[in-house]
N, C-alpha and C positions, 0 to 999 in steps of 0.2 A: 523056672522052666524057660522063660524067654532068654535068659542069659546063656543057658546050656545050648539052646537052639542056635544062638549066634556063634557060639564057640564051634559047634559042629559044622555050621554052614557059614563061614566067614565071608563068602562072596555073594551072599544073597542080595545085598543092596545093589550089586553090579547089574542085576536083571530087573530092577524095579522101576516102574513109572517113567518119568521123564529121562532118567539116566539111560535106560534101555533105548529110548527113542533117539537119544543123542548118538549112541553107539551105532544104531542102524543107519542113521544119516551119515556117520563117518564111514561106515562100510560102503555105502553107495557112492560117496564122494571118492573114496580110495579106489573103488572098482573102476569108476570112470577115468580117474587119473592113470590107473594101470593100463587101461585100454589105449588111452592117448599116448602113453609112454611106449606102447608097442610100435607106434608109427613115428615117434620122434626120439626113440631111445638113444640114437647115435649121438654121443657127446660132442663129437668134433666133425663138423661138416666140411672142414677144409679139404681133406683128401678127395671127397666126392666132387666138390666144386672144381678143384684143380684137374680132375679127370675129365670134366666137361670142357676144359679149355680147348682141347683138340677139335671140338665140334663148333667152336666159335660162339658158345652160349655164355650168357651172363657177363661178358667182358671180363673174364677172370685173368689176372696178370700172369705173366710167364713164370714167375716165382713168387713165393710168399714174401710179403714185405718184412723187413727186419728193423730198419731205423724208423724213428718218428716221422721224418720227412716222407718216407715211402708210404707209411700208413696214412698220413694226412692226404697225400696225393690220391691214394686209392679211395679214401672216404669222400673226397671232394668230387671224384669222377663217377663213383658208383657206391652210394651209401649202403645199399643192400648187400652187395658182395663184400664190402669192407667189414660190415657188422657180422656177417656170417663167418668170415675168416677170423674175426676176433671172438668167435664162439658165443655170440649172443644167444643162439638157440640152446646152448647149455643151460642158460638161466631158466628156460621153460622146462627142460628135462629134469633139472634138479628140483624145481618146484613141484613137479608131478611126483617125483620120487619121495619128496617130503610127505606129501599126502598119503602116498602108498605106505610109507613106514609107520605113520600114525595109525592107519587102519590095521596094519599087521600087529602093531603093539596091542591094540584092543582085542584082536582076534586070538592072539597067543598069550595074553597076559596070565591066564590061569595056568598055562603049560609050564612056564618058568618066569616068574616075575623078575628075578634079579637079572637074568641074562637079557630079557626083553627091555628092561630099564636101561641097562648099559648100552645095548645095541641101538635103541632109539635115540639116546643122548648122543652117541657117536655119530649116528647118521645125520641127525639134525645139526650137530656141530660142524660136520663136514660140509653140509649144504650152506650154512652161514658163512663158513670160511670161503667157499667158492664164490658166493655173491660178493663178498668183500674183495676178492682177488680178481674178478672179471673186470677188464678195463674197457669193454666195448663202448659203453655210453660216455665214459669219461674221455676216451680218445675221440669220439665223435664231436663232443663239445669243444675240445681243444682244437680239433681240425677246423671247426667253424670260426673260432677266434683267430686262428692262424691265417685263414683266408681273408678275414676282415681287417687284419693288422695293417697299419699304415706306415710302419717304420721297421727297419732292420732290427732295432733293439727289441721291439715287441715280438717280432717273429722269432728271434733268438730265445726270448723268454718262454714262448709257447713250445718251441722245440725242446727246450730243456725240461719243461714240465712233462712233455710227452715221453722223453727218454726216461724220466723218473718213474712214470707209470709202467713203461715197458720193462723196467728193471724188476718190477714186482711180478709181471706176467706178460710174456711176449710169445704169442702162438707161432711166430715165425722163427723162433730161436729154440735151440736145444742145448742144455736143459732149460726148462721153463722155471717160473718162480716157485718158491717153497709152498706157498699157499695152494697152488694147483695140485701139487703132489699130495699134500696133507689132506685136502678135501677128498680127492679120489680115493686115497687109502681108507679114510674113515668111512666113506659111504660103502665101499666094497666090503670092508671088514664088518660093518653093521649088517649088510645083506647076508654075509656068510654066517654070522651068529644067528640071525633070524631063521635061516635055512636049517641050521642044526636043531633049533628048537622045533621047527616044523616036523623034522624027522622023528622027534620024540613025542609029538602031540597027535591027537586024533582029529584035529580040525582040518588039516590039509593032507592030501595024499602023499605017499612016499615018493611018487614020481615028481610032484611039485617040489618036495624037499631036496631030492637029489639033483634036480635041474638047477635049483638055486645054488646048491653047493658048487656045482660045476661052473655055473655062470660067474659067480663071485670069486671062486678059486682061480679060474683061468685069468680073470681080471687082475687079481692080486699078483699073478705071475708077471705082470707088466713091470713091477719094481725089480724083480730079479733080472729080467731082460735088460732093463734100463741100466743096471749096474754092470752086467757082464757081456751083453751082446746087443748094444743099441742099434746095430744094423738091421735087426729083425724086430724092431720095436713094435711094429704093427701086429705081429703074430698073436700075442695074448688077446687082443681085442677081436681079431678074426675068429679065434677059437671060442671066445666068450659070447660073441654076438648072437648066434642062433639059440644058445641056451638061455640068454637073457631075454630075448623076445618071447620064447616059449614060457619062461618063468613068469614074466609079467602077465601073459595071457591067462595062464593057469590060476594065478593069484586073483586076477580080475574076475574070472568066472566064479571062484569060490566066495570071495568077499561080497560080491553083488548078491549071491545066493543068501549069504548070512544077513545082508541088509533087507532081504525080501521076506525073511522068516517072520511069522507072527509070534 
């Protein structure tokens, strides 16, 4: 009889004891991460900072740095602006999205295990790739070494190392490195798959699911625009942004509720 019960209810252990407590904690953590992502969801603060240039705020340069020497000069004059233009805030945003994906995996696991497994792996892989591709702190370190160099040979070495890093990812250049595009695609694709699972589940509302499909679908349009119309490259993110903010908020509200259930 025990065996038959287990066959009929294969997910019973999911709700038992300490395991259930772990999921509730994950829901609460994921909900807080989603709320924070509402405020720091913007992956690239460069355009915003460049817009403030006209108001004389933050000592933003006239144009985005491109070469290692230009990045070093900016980091030496204003570390905060330099790191922001090197997309250091993306590291926070991606970390929050990682927690969000884990909470969504737990919430939607019963709805479709195979898709949620693939989606979560894709999302976390994209986040790992981004962390490996972001050069903000590496460039900051090289900038400090460059400033402390005592010979032209040493400075040339650090400049060469900086150019090598920028070859992997240079926010001031277009196109950027492969890792940045791969990470963005994987995270958006993961979000799209999770939104489709939401649509077929009873955990999240249809509005949440459709909002997620629009947010991640418009985001994936970036790659089409990049290939065929780079002059309007910002358009997919402009279209995606309001849906993404709403999606994060709706997710946060629901998974915090799941974490509060007895």
